[in-house]
C-alpha positions in Angstrom: 101.6 -53.4 130.8 102.2 -49.9 132.0 105.6 -49.9 129.8 103.4 -50.6 126.4 100.7 -48.0 127.8 103.5 -45.5 127.9 105.2 -46.5 124.7 102.1 -46.2 122.7 101.3 -43.0 124.4 104.7 -41.8 123.2 104.2 -43.0 119.9 100.6 -41.3 119.6 102.0 -37.5 121.1 104.8 -38.1 118.2 102.4 -38.9 115.4 100.6 -35.3 116.7 103.8 -33.5 116.2 105.2 -34.9 113.3 102.0 -35.4 111.6 101.0 -31.4 111.5 103.9 -30.9 109.0 102.6 -30.6 105.7 105.9 -29.0 104.2 109.3 -31.2 104.2 112.0 -28.8 105.2 114.8 -31.3 104.8 115.2 -34.1 102.3 112.7 -36.6 102.6 111.5 -39.8 101.0 109.0 -39.3 98.4 107.2 -42.4 98.8 106.8 -44.7 102.3 109.5 -46.9 103.1 109.4 -49.7 105.6 112.2 -50.1 108.4 113.7 -53.5 108.0 114.8 -53.6 111.7 116.0 -51.0 114.6 118.8 -51.8 116.8 119.4 -49.9 120.0 122.3 -50.4 122.6 121.8 -50.4 125.9 123.8 -47.3 127.6 123.8 -45.4 124.6 122.5 -42.7 122.8 121.7 -43.9 119.2 119.6 -46.5 117.6 120.1 -47.6 114.6 117.5 -47.9 111.8 118.0 -50.1 108.9 115.8 -49.0 105.9 116.8 -49.0 102.2 115.7 -45.2 100.7 116.7 -43.2 97.6 118.1 -40.2 100.0 121.4 -41.7 100.9 123.5 -44.4 99.7 123.5 -47.2 102.6 120.9 -48.5 104.7 122.3 -47.4 108.3 120.2 -44.4 110.0 120.2 -43.3 113.3 117.9 -41.7 115.9 119.7 -39.5 118.4 118.0 -40.6 121.7 119.6 -37.5 124.0 116.5 -35.4 123.3 112.9 -36.0 124.4 112.0 -35.2 120.6 114.5 -38.2 119.5 112.8 -40.2 121.5 109.1 -39.5 120.1 110.8 -40.3 117.2 112.0 -43.7 118.4 108.9 -43.9 119.3 107.4 -43.6 115.7 109.8 -46.3 114.6 108.7 -48.6 117.3 105.1 -48.1 115.8 105.9 -48.2 112.3 107.9 -51.8 113.0 105.4 -53.0 115.2 102.3 -52.6 113.0 104.1 -53.4 109.6 103.6 -50.0 108.6 105.6 -47.7 106.1 106.8 -44.1 107.1 108.5 -41.3 105.3 112.1 -40.8 106.5 113.2 -36.8 106.8 117.2 -36.7 107.5 119.2 -34.0 109.1 120.2 -31.4 106.9 124.1 -32.8 106.8 125.9 -34.9 105.0 124.8 -38.7 104.2 126.6 -40.9 107.0 127.8 -38.2 109.4 125.9 -39.8 112.0 127.2 -42.6 114.5 129.2 -45.1 113.4 128.6 -43.7 109.7 124.7 -43.4 109.7 122.9 -40.6 108.4 120.8 -38.9 110.9 116.7 -39.2 111.1 115.3 -35.9 111.9 111.9 -36.8 111.8 109.8 -39.9 110.6 105.9 -40.0 109.1 103.6 -42.3 109.9 100.2 -41.8 107.7 97.2 -43.3 108.6 
């Protein structure tokens, strides 16, 4: 029960932090997309996110879990998958496919009300 409360608190904090930006600084999906699946690895610093977007060829994106902000982005991804809601994906200002295992790095997720 405490883990569930902590996860939702992190998701809410991530929503507040990410939802306040009204200008997209990096390439972002024009329309919300659904995350098909999440694949975390035990002992790793990345979570792989599978979603079909027009931003990059392929469907594999990643979230860097080595930072607190990466954990907040992961909390938003979990909230989106759990509720079936769509998100806007903002990718890092780096070429597609330069993340772990050839993924594209997610800079932020925007989950609207």
